[in-house]
TIRO-2110 file (N, C-alpha, C; in Angstrom, 1 decimal):
// TIRO-2110
-1.5, 7.3, -8.5, N, 1, A
-0.9, 6.1, -8.1, CA, 1, A
-1.8, 5.3, -7.1, C, 1, A
-2.5, 6.0, -6.2, N, 2, A
-3.3, 5.4, -5.3, CA, 2, A
-4.5, 4.6, -6.0, C, 2, A
-5.1, 5.3, -7.0, N, 3, A
-6.1, 4.6, -7.8, CA, 3, A
-5.6, 3.4, -8.5, C, 3, A
-4.4, 3.5, -9.0, N, 4, A
-3.8, 2.3, -9.7, CA, 4, A
-3.6, 1.2, -8.7, C, 4, A
-3.1, 1.5, -7.6, N, 5, A
-2.9, 0.5, -6.5, CA, 5, A
-4.2, -0.1, -6.1, C, 5, A
-5.2, 0.7, -5.9, N, 6, A
-6.5, 0.2, -5.5, CA, 6, A
-7.1, -0.7, -6.6, C, 6, A
-6.9, -0.3, -7.9, N, 7, A
-7.4, -1.1, -9.0, CA, 7, A
-6.7, -2.5, -9.1, C, 7, A
-5.4, -2.4, -8.8, N, 8, A
-4.6, -3.7, -8.8, CA, 8, A
-5.1, -4.6, -7.7, C, 8, A
-5.3, -4.1, -6.5, N, 9, A
-5.8, -4.9, -5.5, CA, 9, A
-7.2, -5.5, -5.8, C, 9, A
-8.1, -4.7, -6.4, N, 10, A
-9.4, -5.2, -6.8, CA, 10, A
-9.3, -6.3, -7.8, C, 10, A
-8.4, -6.1, -8.9, N, 11, A
-8.2, -7.1, -9.9, CA, 11, A
-7.7, -8.4, -9.3, C, 11, A
-6.7, -8.3, -8.4, N, 12, A
-6.2, -9.5, -7.8, CA, 12, A
-7.2, -10.2, -7.0, C, 12, A
-8.0, -9.4, -6.2, N, 13, A
-9.0, -10.1, -5.4, CA, 13, A
-10.0, -10.8, -6.3, C, 13, A
-10.4, -10.2, -7.4, N, 14, A
-11.4, -10.9, -8.3, CA, 14, A
-10.8, -12.1, -8.9, C, 14, A
-9.5, -12.1, -9.3, N, 15, A
-8.8, -13.2, -9.9, CA, 15, A
-8.7, -14.3, -8.9, C, 15, A
-8.3, -13.9, -7.7, N, 16, A
-8.1, -14.9, -6.6, CA, 16, A
-9.4, -15.6, -6.3, C, 16, A
-10.4, -14.8, -6.2, N, 17, A
-11.8, -15.4, -5.9, CA, 17, A
-12.2, -16.3, -7.0, C, 17, A
-12.0, -16.0, -8.2, N, 18, A
-12.4, -16.8, -9.3, CA, 18, A
-11.6, -18.1, -9.3, C, 18, A
-10.3, -18.1, -9.1, N, 19, A
-9.4, -19.2, -9.1, CA, 19, A
-9.5, -20.1, -7.9, C, 19, A
-9.6, -19.5, -6.7, N, 20, A
-9.5, -20.3, -5.5, CA, 20, A
-10.7, -20.2, -4.6, C, 20, A
-11.7, -19.5, -5.0, N, 21, A
-12.9, -19.3, -4.1, CA, 21, A
-12.8, -18.1, -3.3, C, 21, A
-13.7, -17.9, -2.4, N, 22, A
-13.8, -16.7, -1.6, CA, 22, A
-12.8, -16.7, -0.4, C, 22, A
-12.0, -17.7, -0.3, N, 23, A
-11.0, -17.7, 0.8, CA, 23, A
-9.7, -17.1, 0.4, C, 23, A
-9.6, -16.1, -0.4, N, 24, A
-8.4, -15.5, -0.8, CA, 24, A
-7.6, -15.0, 0.4, C, 24, A
-6.3, -15.3, 0.4, N, 25, A
-5.5, -14.9, 1.5, CA, 25, A
-4.4, -13.9, 1.2, C, 25, A
-4.5, -13.1, 0.2, N, 26, A
-3.5, -12.1, -0.1, CA, 26, A
-4.2, -10.8, 0.4, C, 26, A
-3.8, -10.3, 1.5, N, 27, A
-4.2, -9.1, 2.1, CA, 27, A
-3.0, -8.2, 2.4, C, 27, A
-2.9, -7.0, 1.9, N, 28, A
-1.7, -6.2, 2.1, CA, 28, A
-1.8, -5.5, 3.5, C, 28, A
-1.8, -6.2, 4.6, N, 29, A
-1.8, -5.6, 5.9, CA, 29, A
-0.4, -5.2, 6.2, C, 29, A
-0.2, -4.1, 7.0, N, 30, A
1.1, -3.7, 7.5, CA, 30, A
1.0, -3.4, 9.0, C, 30, A
2.1, -3.4, 9.7, N, 31, A
2.1, -3.2, 11.1, CA, 31, A
1.8, -1.7, 11.4, C, 31, A
0.7, -1.5, 12.0, N, 32, A
0.3, -0.1, 12.3, CA, 32, A
1.2, 0.6, 13.3, C, 32, A
1.7, -0.2, 14.3, N, 33, A
2.6, 0.3, 15.3, CA, 33, A
3.9, 0.7, 14.7, C, 33, A
4.4, -0.1, 13.8, N, 34, A
5.6, 0.2, 13.1, CA, 34, A
5.5, 1.4, 12.2, C, 34, A
4.3, 1.6, 11.5, N, 35, A
4.1, 2.8, 10.7, CA, 35, A
4.0, 4.0, 11.6, C, 35, A
3.3, 3.9, 12.8, N, 36, A
3.2, 5.0, 13.7, CA, 36, A
4.6, 5.5, 14.1, C, 36, A
5.5, 4.5, 14.4, N, 37, A
6.9, 4.9, 14.7, CA, 37, A
7.6, 5.6, 13.6, C, 37, A
7.3, 5.1, 12.4, N, 38, A
7.9, 5.8, 11.2, CA, 38, A
7.4, 7.2, 11.0, C, 38, A
6.1, 7.4, 11.2, N, 39, A
5.5, 8.7, 11.1, CA, 39, A
6.0, 9.6, 12.2, C, 39, A
6.3, 9.1, 13.3, N, 40, A
6.8, 9.9, 14.4, CA, 40, A
8.2, 10.3, 14.1, C, 40, A
9.0, 9.4, 13.5, N, 41, A
10.4, 9.7, 13.0, CA, 41, A
10.3, 10.9, 12.0, C, 41, A
9.3, 10.9, 11.2, N, 42, A
9.1, 11.9, 10.1, CA, 42, A
8.6, 13.2, 10.7, C, 42, A
8.3, 13.2, 12.0, N, 43, A
7.8, 14.4, 12.7, CA, 43, A
6.3, 14.7, 12.4, C, 43, A
5.6, 13.7, 12.1, N, 44, A
4.2, 13.9, 11.8, CA, 44, A
3.2, 13.7, 13.0, C, 44, A
3.8, 13.2, 14.1, N, 45, A
2.9, 13.0, 15.2, CA, 45, A
3.3, 14.0, 16.3, C, 45, A
2.3, 14.5, 17.0, N, 46, A
2.5, 15.4, 18.2, CA, 46, A
1.9, 14.8, 19.4, C, 46, A
2.5, 14.9, 20.5, N, 47, A
1.9, 14.4, 21.7, CA, 47, A
1.6, 15.5, 22.7, C, 47, A
0.6, 15.3, 23.5, N, 48, A
0.3, 16.3, 24.5, CA, 48, A
-0.4, 15.7, 25.6, C, 48, A
-0.8, 16.5, 26.6, N, 49, A
-1.5, 16.0, 27.8, CA, 49, A
-2.7, 16.9, 28.0, C, 49, A
-3.8, 16.3, 28.4, N, 50, A
-5.0, 17.1, 28.7, CA, 50, A
-5.5, 16.4, 30.0, C, 50, A
-5.2, 17.0, 31.1, N, 51, A
-5.6, 16.4, 32.4, CA, 51, A
-4.8, 15.1, 32.5, C, 51, A
-5.5, 14.0, 32.7, N, 52, A
-4.8, 12.7, 32.8, CA, 52, A
-4.8, 12.0, 31.5, C, 52, A
-5.3, 12.6, 30.4, N, 53, A
-5.4, 11.9, 29.1, CA, 53, A
-4.1, 12.3, 28.3, C, 53, A
-3.5, 11.2, 27.8, N, 54, A
-2.4, 11.5, 26.8, CA, 54, A
-3.0, 11.7, 25.4, C, 54, A
-2.6, 12.7, 24.7, N, 55, A
-3.1, 13.0, 23.4, CA, 55, A
-2.1, 12.7, 22.3, C, 55, A
-2.5, 12.2, 21.2, N, 56, A
-1.7, 12.0, 20.0, CA, 56, A
-2.4, 12.7, 18.9, C, 56, A
-1.7, 13.7, 18.3, N, 57, A
-2.3, 14.6, 17.3, CA, 57, A
-1.5, 14.4, 16.0, C, 57, A
-2.3, 14.5, 14.9, N, 58, A
-1.7, 14.4, 13.6, CA, 58, A
-2.6, 15.0, 12.6, C, 58, A
-2.0, 15.4, 11.5, N, 59, A
-2.8, 15.9, 10.3, CA, 59, A
-3.1, 14.7, 9.4, C, 59, A
-4.3, 14.4, 9.3, N, 60, A
-4.7, 13.2, 8.6, CA, 60, A
-4.2, 13.1, 7.2, C, 60, A
-4.4, 14.2, 6.4, N, 61, A
-3.9, 14.2, 5.0, CA, 61, A
-2.4, 14.0, 4.9, C, 61, A
-1.6, 14.6, 5.8, N, 62, A
-0.2, 14.4, 5.8, CA, 62, A
0.2, 13.0, 6.1, C, 62, A
-0.6, 12.4, 7.1, N, 63, A
-0.3, 11.1, 7.6, CA, 63, A
-0.6, 10.1, 6.4, C, 63, A
-1.7, 10.3, 5.8, N, 64, A
-2.1, 9.4, 4.7, CA, 64, A
-1.1, 9.4, 3.5, C, 64, A
-0.7, 10.6, 3.2, N, 65, A
0.3, 10.8, 2.1, CA, 65, A
1.6, 10.2, 2.4, C, 65, A
2.1, 10.4, 3.7, N, 66, A
3.3, 9.8, 4.1, CA, 66, A
3.2, 8.3, 4.2, C, 66, A
2.1, 7.8, 4.6, N, 67, A
1.9, 6.3, 4.7, CA, 67, A
2.0, 5.7, 3.3, C, 67, A
1.2, 6.3, 2.3, N, 68, A
1.3, 5.8, 1.0, CA, 68, A
2.7, 5.8, 0.4, C, 68, A
3.4, 6.9, 0.6, N, 69, A
4.8, 7.0, 0.1, CA, 69, A
5.6, 5.9, 0.7, C, 69, A
5.5, 5.7, 2.0, N, 70, A
6.3, 4.6, 2.6, CA, 70, A
6.0, 3.2, 2.1, C, 70, A
4.7, 3.0, 1.9, N, 71, A
4.3, 1.6, 1.4, CA, 71, A
4.7, 1.4, 0.0, C, 71, A
4.6, 2.5, -0.8, N, 72, A
5.0, 2.3, -2.2, CA, 72, A
6.5, 2.3, -2.4, C, 72, A
7.3, 3.0, -1.6, N, 73, A
8.7, 3.1, -1.7, CA, 73, A
9.4, 1.9, -1.1, C, 73, A
8.9, 1.3, -0.1, N, 74, A
9.5, 0.2, 0.6, CA, 74, A
8.6, -1.0, 0.9, C, 74, A
8.0, -1.6, -0.1, N, 75, A
7.1, -2.6, 0.2, CA, 75, A
7.6, -3.8, 1.0, C, 75, A
8.9, -4.1, 0.8, N, 76, A
9.5, -5.3, 1.5, CA, 76, A
9.6, -5.0, 3.0, C, 76, A
9.6, -3.7, 3.4, N, 77, A
9.7, -3.4, 4.8, CA, 77, A
8.3, -3.6, 5.5, C, 77, A
7.2, -3.3, 4.7, N, 78, A
5.9, -3.3, 5.3, CA, 78, A
5.1, -4.5, 5.0, C, 78, A
5.3, -5.2, 3.9, N, 79, A
4.5, -6.4, 3.6, CA, 79, A
5.3, -7.7, 3.6, C, 79, A
4.6, -8.8, 3.9, N, 80, A
5.2, -10.1, 4.1, CA, 80, A
4.5, -11.1, 3.2, C, 80, A
5.1, -12.2, 3.0, N, 81, A
4.5, -13.4, 2.4, CA, 81, A
3.9, -13.2, 1.1, C, 81, A
2.7, -13.7, 0.9, N, 82, A
2.0, -13.7, -0.4, CA, 82, A
1.7, -12.2, -0.8, C, 82, A
1.4, -11.4, 0.1, N, 83, A
1.1, -10.0, -0.2, CA, 83, A
2.3, -9.3, -0.9, C, 83, A
3.5, -9.6, -0.3, N, 84, A
4.7, -9.0, -0.9, CA, 84, A
5.0, -9.6, -2.3, C, 84, A
4.8, -10.9, -2.4, N, 85, A
5.0, -11.6, -3.7, CA, 85, A
4.1, -11.0, -4.7, C, 85, A
2.8, -10.8, -4.4, N, 86, A
1.9, -10.2, -5.3, CA, 86, A
2.2, -8.8, -5.7, C, 86, A
2.6, -8.0, -4.7, N, 87, A
3.0, -6.6, -5.0, CA, 87, A
4.2, -6.5, -6.0, C, 87, A
5.2, -7.4, -5.7, N, 88, A
6.4, -7.5, -6.6, CA, 88, A
6.0, -7.9, -8.0, C, 88, A
5.1, -8.9, -8.1, N, 89, A
4.7, -9.4, -9.4, CA, 89, A
3.9, -8.3, -10.2, C, 89, A
3.0, -7.6, -9.5, N, 90, A
2.3, -6.5, -10.2, CA, 90, A
3.2, -5.4, -10.6, C, 90, A
4.3, -5.1, -9.8, N, 91, A
5.2, -4.1, -10.2, CA, 91, A
6.0, -4.5, -11.4, C, 91, A
6.4, -5.8, -11.5, N, 92, A
7.1, -6.3, -12.7, CA, 92, A
6.2, -6.3, -13.9, C, 92, A
5.0, -6.7, -13.7, N, 93, A
4.0, -6.7, -14.8, CA, 93, A
3.8, -5.3, -15.3, C, 93, A
3.7, -4.3, -14.4, N, 94, A
3.4, -2.9, -14.8, CA, 94, A
4.6, -2.4, -15.5, C, 94, A
5.8, -2.7, -15.1, N, 95, A
7.1, -2.3, -15.7, CA, 95, A
7.1, -2.9, -17.1, C, 95, A
6.8, -4.2, -17.2, N, 96, A
6.9, -4.8, -18.6, CA, 96, A
5.8, -4.2, -19.5, C, 96, A
4.7, -3.9, -19.0, N, 97, A
3.6, -3.2, -19.8, CA, 97, A
4.1, -1.8, -20.3, C, 97, A
4.8, -1.1, -19.4, N, 98, A
5.2, 0.2, -19.7, CA, 98, A
6.3, 0.2, -20.8, C, 98, A
7.1, -0.9, -20.8, N, 99, A
8.2, -1.1, -21.8, CA, 99, A
7.7, -1.5, -23.1, C, 99, A
6.5, -2.0, -23.2, N, 100, A
6.0, -2.5, -24.6, CA, 100, A
5.7, -1.2, -25.4, C, 100, A
6.0, -1.4, -26.7, N, 101, A
5.6, -0.3, -27.6, CA, 101, A
4.1, -0.1, -27.7, C, 101, A
3.7, 1.1, -27.9, N, 102, A
2.3, 1.4, -28.1, CA, 102, A
1.7, 0.7, -29.3, C, 102, A
0.5, 0.2, -29.1, N, 103, A
-0.2, -0.5, -30.2, CA, 103, A
-0.5, 0.5, -31.4, C, 103, A
-0.3, 0.0, -32.6, N, 104, A
-0.7, 0.9, -33.7, CA, 104, A
-2.2, 0.9, -33.9, C, 104, A
-2.7, 2.0, -34.3, N, 105, A
-4.1, 2.1, -34.5, CA, 105, A
-4.5, 1.2, -35.7, C, 105, A
-5.7, 0.6, -35.7, N, 106, A
-6.1, -0.2, -36.8, CA, 106, A
-6.2, 0.6, -38.1, C, 106, A
-5.8, 0.0, -39.2, N, 107, A
-5.9, 0.7, -40.5, CA, 107, A
-7.2, 0.4, -41.2, C, 107, A
END
């Protein structure tokens, strides 16, 4: 799924650059503080103290997997504006493509 998502982003970037120039403004940014709070709710963040330093510990692979699951499961929570519109359009296009019958091999 991650490779498909990355490929969709790249295809959109290429299309947007072709149509509108290099000032494409669809970037799927999300609020990192909001995601950190969600990861904390999921129990993926640990806090500690080392002298005067506050520590925040996490398992990177678990964090990345949980972040991708959150972004894919709830795009409207994480993305806004044109990025959300684009993600919804690609999801609809992907669903429509999946619903089409497979092409017959040439005879």
